[in-house]
N, C-alpha and C positions, 0 to 999 in steps of 0.2 A: 504494500500500500504506500502510495506516495505521501511523504510528509511535507507540511508547509516548511518554508525555509526561514521564516522569521518568527520571533516570539510575538504573541498577541500584544498589541499595544494600541493606543488611540490612533496612531498613524496607520498601522496596518489595517485597522477596521475601516477607517475612512478611505484608504486607498483601494481596498477590496470592493468598495461600493461606488467608486468614482464614475464608472461607465454605466449608463442606463441602457438596458437592452429591452426592446419591445418583444413581448411574447405573443405570438399569433394565437388567436382564440379560434379553435376549430368548431364549427357548428354544422348542423345537418344530420341526416339519418345515417344509420350504419350502412345501408346499401350504397348511399352516395360515397361514403368513405371508402368502401371496398372498391368502387369503380375508380376512384382517384388513385388508390394504391396500385391498381393494375396498369395504370398509364405510365409512360416513360417519365422518369424524374429528372427535371432540368437542374443544371448547376446552381441556379438561383434558389430553387426550392431546397436543394441539399444544403446550401449555405444558411438558408433561413432556419431549417431544422437544426443545424449545428448551433446556431445562435440561441435557439430555444433551449436546447440541452445545456448550453453553456451557462445560461442565467440561473438554472436550477443548481448546477454544480457549483457555481460561484457562491450561491447562498448556502449550500450544504457544506462547502469547504469552510465558510465562515462559521457555521454552526459547530463544525468540528473544532475549529480554533477556540470557540467559546467554551468548549469542554476541556480540551487538552492544553491550550495555551500556545499551540504551534511549536515552532522550533525555538530552542533556548539552550543555554549552556548548562548542562547538568552539574558542572563543577562549581557554578556560582553558589555560594553558601545559602542564599535565600531560596533559590530554586532547589538546591540539594535537599533542604529540609522538607519542602513540600513534596519532592519526589520520594523521599524516604517514607513519608507518611503514606503516600499512595502505594508504594511497593509493599510496605508492611501489611496494610489492610488487604491489598489484592492477593498477596501470598497466602494469607490465612484463608481467604475465600476460595482460592484456587486449590489449595491443599485439601480442603474439606468438601469441595464440589463432587457430588456423586456423578460419575461419568459412565456408570455401568448400564448395560442394555435394559435390565429389568427394574430400573429405579422407579420409585414411587414419589420421590421428591428430589429436589436438588441439594438441599441441606437438611440434616437431621433435626435441626432446631426450628425449621420452618415447615411444620406438618400440622394438619394435612394440607397439601399444596393446593387443594381446591378451595380452601378458606381464603376469602378476599385479602385479609391481612397478610397471609402467608405468601400468596403468589405476588402480591404487590411488592413485598419486601424482597422476594426472590429476584424480581426484575431490577430492583435497586442494587442488589449485589452484582448482578450481571453487568449493570452499567459501570460499576466500579472496575470490574475485570476488563470490560471493553475499553474503558478509559486507559487502563494500564497497557493494554495491547496497542493502543493507538498513540501513546505518548512517547515522545522522544526521550531516550535514555532510561526508560522504565525497564525493570527486569524482565517483564513479559512482552516487551515491545516487539511487534511484528512476528511473533511466533505462530507458525501455521497450526500447531497443536492447539493453541489457545483459541484461535479464530474458529477452527472446526468445532471445538467443544462448545463455544458460545453459540454458534449457529444451531447446533444440536440441542442445546439447552433451551433456546428460544422456541424451537420447534416443539420440544417436550411441553413447555408451559402452554403453548397454543393448543396442542392436542388434548392436554389434560385439564387445564384450568381456565384459560382466558381465551374464549373464542365466541363467535357470533351465536352459537347454539345455546350458550348458557344464559340463564336469566340472572339479573342482579340479585344479590342477597347481602345481608349485613350492611356495613357502612358504604354508602354510595360512592364516597370519595375515592376508595381504592379502585373501583371500576372505572370511574370517569376522569380521574386526575392522576392519582398516584401511579397506578400500573401503566397507563398509556404514555405518560411523560417519560418514565424510565425506559420503557420499551422503545419508543421512538428515538431516544438518545442512543440506544444500542444500535438501532438500524442506521442512524447517521454515521456512527463510527465504523460499522461493519459493512457499509453499503457496497464495497467492492467485493465482499466475500459472500453475501447472502444471495442464494439463488433467487431468480425472479419469482418463481412460484411461492417461495417462502415469504418474500417481501409482500407479495399480493395478499397472502393469507394473514400476515401480521397486520397489515393496514386495514384489512376487512374487520379485524377485531376492534381496532381503534375506531373505525368508522361506525361500528355498532354502538359503542358505549360513549364516544365523544365526537359526534358528527358535526357539531357546530358550537360556537362559544356562547350562544344566546340562551339555551334552554338546558334544564336539568333533565337528563335522558330518562331517569326513572320517575320523573314527574314533569311531563312536557309543558304543563301550564305554568311552571315556576321559572321565571326569568333569572338567569345568573347575574350576580352583582359582585362588585368589589374584586377581591383577590381570586375568587373562584372563576369569574369571567376572564381575568388576566391569565390564569393558568390554562384555561381552555383555549384561549386565543393562541397561546404558544403551541399547544398540542395540535390544533387544526393547521397552523402554519407549517409545522414540521411534516405533518401528514401530506399536505399539499405539495411541498417541495419534493418529498420522496416519491410521490405518485405522479409528479410533473403535471399537476392539476392546477392551472392558474386560477380557476374560479374558487377553489378551496383556499388558496393562499389569500385571495382577495377577501374571502369570507372571514378569515382570521383577522386581517387588518381592520376590516369594517366592524368586527366584533368589539374592538377596543372602543369605537365610537358609537356602538349599538345602532348601526344604520338600519337594521331590520325594524327596530321599534322607534325610529326617528329620534334617537339620542336619549330615550327615556332612562336607560341604564348605562349611559356612556361613562367610561372611566375618566374622561377628560371634561369633567364638569364639577362644580360645587353643588352640594345637595343641602336641603334644609330638613330632611328627615331620612331615616333609614340608613343604608350602607353607603359609605363613600367619604370623600373629602368635603369638609365644611369650610366656609369662608374664614372662620376664626382659627383654622389650623387643626381642628379636631379631625380624627378619623374613626369611623364606627363600622363594625362588621357584626353580623348576626343581629342587626337592628338596634341593639342596646349595649354593646360592649366596646369600651375604649380599647382599640386594637392597633394603634399606630405601629407598635414594635413587633408585631407578628403578621397578621393579615395585611396590614398596610405595607410592610416591607415586601411581602410576596407580590402584592399588586404592583408596587414600584419596580420590582425586579422583572416582572413579566413585561411591563410596558417598556422598560429599558432594553430588555433582551430583544423584543421585536423591533424596536427602533434601530438598534445596532444591526440586527440580522438582516433587515429588509432595506437598510439605507442604500440609496442609489439603484435599487431594483425597480421593476415596474410596479411593485406593491409597497413602495416606501410609505411610511407613516407620515401623512401630510396634513392631518387634521390640525388647523390652527389653534384649536382649543387644547392641544397638548401643553400649551402654556400653563394650564392648571396644574399639570404634573410638575412643571418647572417651579411654579410657585410653592408647591407642596414641599419640595426639598428644603426651602428656606423657612416656610411657616409651620410645617407639620413635623418634619423629621429633625431638623437641626436643633430645635429647642429641647427635644427629649433625648439627645445624645450627649453624654458627658465623657469627654476624653475617650471616645470610641465605645463606651458602654451604652446600650439601649436601656432606658429607665424601665424598671420592672412594673411601674404603675400603668404602663401602656402595653404590657405583653400578655394580659389575660391569663388563660389557663396554661400558657407556655412556660410560666414560671416553674411549673412542676416537672419540666422535662430535663432530665439529667444532661442530655446532650445539647441543650439549647440554653446556655446561661446568658446573662446580660451581655457578656463580651462577645459571644458567638453570634447572637442576634444583632448586636451592634456592628460586628464585622459584615454580616449579611447586608445590612442597610448601607454601609460604606461601599460595599462592592456594587450594589445596585446604583448608588449615586455616581460612582466612577464610570460605570457602564453607560448610564444615561448621559453623562457628560461627554462621552465619546461621540454621541450623535446630536448633541444639543449645540446651539450657537454659543460661541465663546463669550458673548456678552452676558449670558446667564451662567455658563459653566465655570467661568474663571473664579467666581466667588465660591462655588462649591469646592473647587480644587484646593483653595486656600484653607477652607474649613477642614476638609478631609486630611490635608497634610498636617494640620495642627493636631487633630484627633489621633492620627497614627503616631506622630512623634512623641506625644505626651503619654501614651499608654505603654509603659514598660513592664507592667504587671502581667498582662496577657497580650503580647505584641501581635498586631494585625497580621504580619507576614507569617506568623506561626499558626494562624487560625484558618487560613484560606488556602485554596488550591492554586495550581500553577497559573491559570489564566488571570486570577486576581492578583497574584504576586507580580506578574508582568506589568499590569496596569499601574499598580502601586509603585513599583520600582521606577517606572518612567516618571511618575509624578514626583517622587522623592528626589530624583536626580535633576529635576528641572529647576534651575536656580531662579528662573523668572517667576516662579510661584512661591510666594512668601507664606509661611504657615501662619494662619490666623490664631490670635489669642482666644482664650475661652470667651464665648459670647456672654454678655450680661443682659439682664432685663427681667421683667415680670410678665408672665403669660397666663391668661385665663382662657382655658379651652372650655367655654361655657356649654358647647354642644356635646361634650363627652365627660363633664363633671371632673375635670382635671385642672390642677393649678401647678405651674412650675415657676420657681423663683431662682434666678441665676445671679451669682456674684463672682468676682474674679477668682476666689479660692474655693468656692463650694456652690452646690446647687441643692435645692430641695423640691421634691415633688409631693403633691397631695393627691391621694386617691379617694374621691368622694363618690357618693351614689345617691340615687333618688328613684322615683317612679319612672324616670326617663332612661337612666343609665344603671346597668346592673351592678350590684355590690360584688358579684363574682360570676364567673362562668365555670362550669365543671361538666364533665361528660367524657365518653369514650375512655373511661378509666383515668382521667386526668384531673389534677387540682383537687384532690380529695379533702384537703385541709384548708381550703381558701376562704373559710367563713368570714374573716374580718379584714380581708385585703382591700375592700372598698369602703370601710367604715371610718375613713379619715386617717388611714395609715400615712405616716410621714416617712419618705425615703430621703435620707440625708446622704449626699455624695460629697466626698472631699478628695482633693488631689493626693492626699497622703495615704489613702487606703482605697484603691480602686477594686479591691476584692471583697468589699463589705457584703454585697448581695450575691456575688458570683462564686464565692468560695464556700460551697456547702451550706449556705444560709438556710435555704428552704427546708431541707430534710432535718435540720438540727434546731432551728429556732423554735421557741415555745409558741405555737400558733395561736395561743390565747393571749399572748402579750406582744402584739405587734406595735411598734412605736407609733404614738399619736392616737391610738384607739382607746375608747371607753367601752368596757366589756362586762357583761354578766359572766361570772366565772363558771357557769355550768359546763359539764362535760358534754361533748357533742359527738355524734356518729359521723363516719365518713360520708362525704357528699356523693350520693349515687342516684343521679337523675333518671336512670334507666337507659334505654337505647338512645344513641345520639348524644347531643349536648343539651344542657339546660342552664338557665340563668335564674338568679334571684333578684327581683326588683322590690326594694323596700317601699313603704307607703309614703315616705316623706316627699315633699316637693322642694324644699330649700337645699340646694347644693350648688355652690359656685361662688362668684364674687366679682369685685371691681378691680380695675387697674388704673393707676394714675401715672402719667408721664412715662409709661412703659417701664416704671422703676419700682413703684410701691404697690402693695396689694392688700386687699381685705377679702378674706374667704370665709365661708360659713357652711355648716351642714347641720341639719336637724336630724339627730340620730333616732331611728325607730328600729330597735334591735329585732332581729329575726328570732321567733320562738321565745320571746321574753317580753315582759312589760317595760323593760328599760327604755327610757327616752332621755335625751340630752340635747342641749343647744351648744354647739361647738363653733368657735371662731379662731381664725389665725390671721394675724396682722404681720405682714412681711415687709421689712424695711432694709436699710443698707447693710447692717451687720447683725440683725437679730430677727427671730421669729417669735412673736408673742402669741402664746396659746392660751385661750380662755375657754372654760366650760361652765355652764350654768343650767339650772333646772334639771339636774341629774336625779332621776327618780325611778324607782322600781318597787315591785311588791311581791317578788317571787321567793323571798326568804333566802336569797343568796347574796354573796359579796359582790360588789361592783368596784372595778379598778379603772384608773386611767394610767396608761403606760407612757412615761416620759421618754424612756430610751431602752433599747434592747440591742446592744452593740455586739457584733460578731468580732471576737478577739482571735479567731482562727485557731490553729491547733494547739498553740502553747502560749498565747498572748497573756501578758500580765500588766497591761497598761494601768498606770497609777490612777486610782480614784481618790480625789480629795473632796472632803465635805467640810465646809466652814473652816478651811485652813488646815484641817487634820488629815494626814495621809492614812488611808485605810488598807487593810491586808490585801495582797494582790493575788493570792491563790484561790482556786475554785473551792466551793464548799463553805464560803463565808456569807453571812447575811446580817443585816442590822437595820433597825428603824431609828431615824433621826427626827426627834420631835423638835419643832421650831427651826428646821433647817432653812438657811437663807440662800446658800449657794452650793453647787457641786461642780467638779471639773473632772473630765476624763481625758487623759493624755491622748493626743493624736486625733481628738474629736472636737472638743471645745468645752464651753461652760454652760451651766444651767442655773438660772436665778429663780428663786421662789419668793415673790413679793409678799405673799400673805404670811403674817407672823405665826400663824398656828398650823403651818404646813408640817405634816408628818411624812417624811420621805423614806420609802422602803428601798433598800439596796441589796442586791444579790449578785454573787459570782458563782457561776455553775458551769459544769462540763456536761454537755448534752450529746446524746448519741441517737441517730435516726438512720433511716434507709430511704433512698430515693423511691424504692418500691412502695413505701408507706404513702407516697403522694401520687404515684402514677403507675397504673397497671395497664396502660393502653397497648393495643395490639402492635403498634409500631413505635411507641414512645416509652414503653415500660422502663422504669428505673431498676437499677441493680439492687440486689439484696445485701450488698456489702455494707457493713456498718460504717457510718461517717460520724466523727466526733469533732465538736468545736466548743470553744469556751465563750461564755457570754458575760457581759456586765449589764445588769438590768436595774432600772430605776422606775418606781411606780408610786402612785398615790392611791390609798385605800379609802373608798367612800363608805365603807361599812356594809352591813346587811340591810337590804331593802332601803336604800337612802331616799330621803324626801327633799327635793330642791337643793341638793348638794352642788358644790362648785369647785373649781380649781383654777389656778393661774401659774404659768411658768414661762420662762423666756429662754429660748435656745440661742446660744452665742457661738455658732460654728467657727472653729479656728481660733477662738480667744484663748489667751493664756490664763493660768490660775490667778495671776495678779489682776489682769483686766476683768476677769469674772468677779473677783472680790470688789473691785472698784464699782462695777455696775450694780452689784447688790447693795452697796452702801450709798451711792449717789442717786440711785433711782432715776436715770435719764428717761425712762419710760414710766409715765404715770397712768395707772389703771383707774379711770374715773368711774366706770360702771361695769359690773359683771353680774347680770341677773337675767331672768327669763324675758325681760322686755328689751333691754339694750346692753350690748357689750361695747365699750368705748375706751380707747387709749389715746394718749397724747405723747408725742415725741418732740420735746422742746427744741432740740438741736436743729431739726429739719422743719419745724413749724407744722408738723403733720398731726392731723386728727383722723383717726380711723375708727369706724363703727359698724356694727351689725345691729340693725333694728329688727326685732322679731315681731313687733306689733307697734302701734302708735305710741310714741313716747318722747322724752326729752332727756338729754344728758349733756353737760358742759355747755348749756345754752343752745344746743343743736336739737331741733325738733323735726321728727319725721311723721308723716301721716300714716305710715304703715311699714311693713317689712321692706328692708333695703340694705344693700351694702354701700357704704358711703366713705369717701376719702376727701379730705380738705387739706390743702397745703398753702400756708401764707408765706409769701416770699417777697421782700421789699414792699412795694405798695400793691402787689397783686395777690390774687387768690385763685388757685386751681381746684376744680371740683370734679369728682368722678362718682357716678351713681349707677348701680345695677340692681336688677330684680332677680336674685338668685332662686326665687321660687317659680319664675317664668309664668306667673299667673295674674299679675296685677295689670290694671289699665294705666295707672299713673301713680307717681310718688311725688308728694309735695314736701319740700324741705324749707324750714325757716332757719336762717343763719344768724349767729350771735354777734355779728359785726356789720357795720355800714358798708354798702356797696354803691358806688357812684355811677359806674358804667359797665357795660358788657363788652369786653374786648372780642370775645368769640364764644359762640355756643353752637352745639349740634342743633340741627333742625328740630330735634325732639325736646329741646330744653327751652323753656320760657322763663325769663327772669324779671321779677318786679324789684327794682332797685329801691334804695332808701335806708333808713336806720335799721329796720328789721327786714332785710331782703327775703324774698320768697322765690324758690326755684320750683317749677312744676315740670316734671320729667315724664314724658309720654313713653312708658316702657312697654306698652301693649305690643305683642308680636316680636319683641326684640330678642326673645329666647335667652335672656340672662346676660346679654352683652352690655358693655359699658357705654354710658352717655357722659359727655364732658362739657365743661364750660370754663372759660377764663374771664375772671372778673377783676375790676379795679375799684 
């Protein structure tokens, strides 16, 4: 088999698609076609036929490059590492592959082979072997024995398990996406060795179960959306190229834009409900799940793949609305990537997958962005490359080049070697993703994500054996990322953390059973409406969530106010009547296998080994080395602290057919801080301030000087003032007044006085009000600027009326003087 002569790079991708070739579309009946075939063939017709074949082979050669990386130097250390990983995995699969004539399966651990999960994963292993056979420098490269065995194995799976005569059973995804994608990749790589009859048979199977990108085959009335549509478009395109069927390739391209349904489910649009990208940067899949980091990445990768694969061909992706995908890189993906890590708050049930940690899903997103950049205009792609370069260079805990395959290494090495691309610093800013109940606050040294939930966005998704302990992941969990510890959530966190004590949550301590929604996947939508917040100047935030606990009478009103160097967390109205203890978790930090980070409470160093616990009555502050400080403004705070060593198994969280975790015990140490509200509390409250990256001395100063003033913390209003920045931040749960600020009803409010001006931001985190009226505690002479939804009556007691109806929780702003 001929190998490409150059490594995959942006230049080779673009060069490969530089010439556009017109594919003749043959129409007419079979009889007419036969008559033409019997006639003499002119040199012009022969040339035209050659051109037609060339355009398919050009695209297929590019598809091969996208799998193998093309030609490269196996001695290059970066490529050598990726090649070694491929060789090691392929050698294991090759050694254990059953090549006997009477076989009933290809591998003994994937039985019965007729089960959809088993044949789908069998195709995935065959793809790995085919990749090793087609990759320059691989141990199995070009070996006839391997090619023959692979063709035979594909024939076996077709005859035994995956063919047009079998009806779908079990999980539809294996039939319509998992198996056909891996099978087609095998056919691309082995296309010079697969007999024509075999290829026809294999494509017939794909044609039965994934005939087009638009519909679910086992439910034809169901239109595909989001990542599933993206996956199917790729499958149909590869099918069309292998079959030399121009109409099918066009169908794939048009599937991205949903030409069939006039763009109803186009991937190149922003939506206002259901699956897809939202104008505020949110991404939702399965109607109610915040899924940027899993399904969103799959969608982006599929669109990037087809854009690169078909560039310069007759089927090039030319929909001008692809700009929505370009905008999503900046608005949707970049805010939730921290030094190459994909934030777990937007990965849904994927957090339970042992082989899909935050750094691996982050690497997948980076790979998709780099691939999309290869086909995007430089005017938009240059900024992505700077961001990607920064992410790759800063992550030395789980380096990108060690996580990806040869094609991705090639693109990344080209980027890293390009001196014209300057690595971007960490992005800063505050992001409210109101359409998926997520908030992200980014500062130069740290970032924090809030995972909220409501009757609109699920508290968790579980199913197919995944995310069995995800009960509290959407109940206000706070994910703190610091540059000093990029392994916090990716190093065995999920199988070992106490799932009842996730940072930021207020929980009923009852024991719970594994989440088992039955066949397929299921979500839990709580009954509360308030979840979201406001953003001011792209820098400050007020977030809120009304907690309505699942299976418990526990309710609480929780707010977070996010400023330059602090996160102020308030809770009020904490009530329950179930006879069980209720806790609020301040921190539960992964100290890894042997960590002994020093914990200091009110200036006193505490024991550093596991097995220690203590309650500190009247605690004013605490500090955990490598993380930061914690300030407790209330003089009657009783802080509970615990150091423990915890052991769990990934199989405790995930028993999925193709994602199941290992049964190997995993042990990690933790430092946990929490507040105990007692048994069946009535109207309890809490207040604490996170100071990420602060030193013990700085934390002590904050505790004594109180630069943050908590004016109100009750079931009507939670309000704080930050004197240094002139900021007032509030959550109004109902009509009320605090610090002279009056609201007519529920709202998130931010005010900042600066010089002679005042900046105002208001949002309706409950998404249900028509208008919010605010009365300000100071004179306003004029309106410098106001959104069309904001009306201002100036004077000694100015009034702002904000028309929030239909705004879905988004922020409304005004600048006053």
